[in-house]
SEPA-108746 format. One record per residue (C-alpha): residue in three letters; x, z, y. Coordinates in steps of 0.5 Angstrom, whole numbers, padded with zeros to 4 digits, always signed. Layout:
N
alaXZY/...
//
This chain:
113
unk-0016-0033-0007/unk-0013-0027-0003/unk-0010-0020-0004/unk-0011-0014+0000/unk-0005-0009+0001/unk-0006-0002+0004/unk+0000+0003+0005/unk-0002+0010+0007/unk+0004+0014+0009/unk+0006+0020+0014/unk+0006+0020+0021/unk+0013+0020+0024/unk+0016+0027+0025/unk+0018+0029+0032/unk+0024+0026+0034/unk+0025+0021+0028/unk+0028+0014+0030/unk+0022+0009+0031/unk+0026+0005+0026/unk+0026+0010+0020/unk+0018+0011+0019/unk+0013+0010+0014/unk+0010+0005+0019/unk+0017+0001+0020/unk+0018+0001+0013/unk+0011-0002+0012/unk+0012-0007+0017/unk+0018-0010+0013/unk+0014-0010+0007/unk+0008-0014+0011/unk+0013-0019+0014/unk+0016-0020+0007/unk+0009-0021+0004/unk+0007-0026+0010/unk+0014-0030+0009/unk+0012-0031+0001/unk+0005-0031+0001/unk+0003-0033+0008/unk-0005-0032+0010/unk-0006-0030+0002/unk-0005-0023+0004/unk-0009-0018+0008/unk-0004-0012+0010/unk-0006-0006+0013/unk-0002+0001+0014/unk-0005+0007+0016/unk-0002+0014+0017/unk-0005+0020+0013/unk-0008+0024+0018/unk-0010+0018+0023/unk-0018+0017+0024/unk-0017+0011+0020/unk-0017+0015+0014/unk-0024+0016+0014/unk-0025+0009+0012/unk-0021+0011+0005/unk-0024+0018+0003/unk-0021+0016-0004/unk-0014+0016-0002/unk-0015+0023+0001/unk-0018+0025-0005/unk-0012+0023-0009/unk-0007+0026-0004/unk-0012+0033-0005/unk-0010+0032-0012/unk-0003+0032-0011/unk-0001+0025-0010/unk+0005+0024-0006/unk+0006+0019-0001/unk+0007+0013+0000/unk+0001+0010-0003/unk+0001+0003-0004/unk-0006+0000-0006/unk-0007-0007-0008/unk-0014-0010-0009/unk-0017-0003-0009/unk-0013-0001-0014/unk-0007+0005-0013/unk-0001+0001-0016/unk+0005+0005-0013/unk+0004+0013-0011/unk+0010+0017-0009/unk+0018+0015-0008/unk+0020+0009-0004/unk+0017+0003-0002/unk+0019-0002-0008/unk+0019-0009-0004/unk+0020-0013-0011/unk+0015-0009-0015/unk+0010-0010-0009/unk+0011-0017-0009/unk+0011-0018-0016/unk+0004-0014-0016/unk+0001-0019-0011/unk+0004-0025-0014/unk+0000-0022-0021/unk-0006-0021-0017/unk-0006-0028-0014/unk-0005-0032-0020/unk-0011-0034-0024/unk-0012-0030-0030/unk-0008-0024-0028/unk-0008-0018-0032/unk-0012-0012-0031/unk-0009-0006-0028/unk-0006-0001-0033/unk-0010+0005-0036/unk-0005+0009-0031/unk-0007+0005-0025/unk-0014+0007-0022/unk-0019+0004-0018/unk-0019+0008-0011/unk-0024+0004-0006/
//
């Protein structure tokens, strides 16, 4: 069993230190997930305005509808939208998805991919 995690953030602003970017925060999340779940998680980070976003029109639609960044998608479901990257909450959501008989996403969570 495996779990896909996608984080969509903003590209860094000019002059922003490289350790204070959405990508740096996402890389920290990735290292925590890898440390806890090993190869059971597949991780991707994408900047909103990058060419890679063409693979995620559903995410672009969420943003066009007013969704705030970052957006954390776990197994094709937007689980966390806006605010900060809450590593504990992301780890819990991944653990739930990796567990047999995991509960279905709540009504407020939408399948986006």
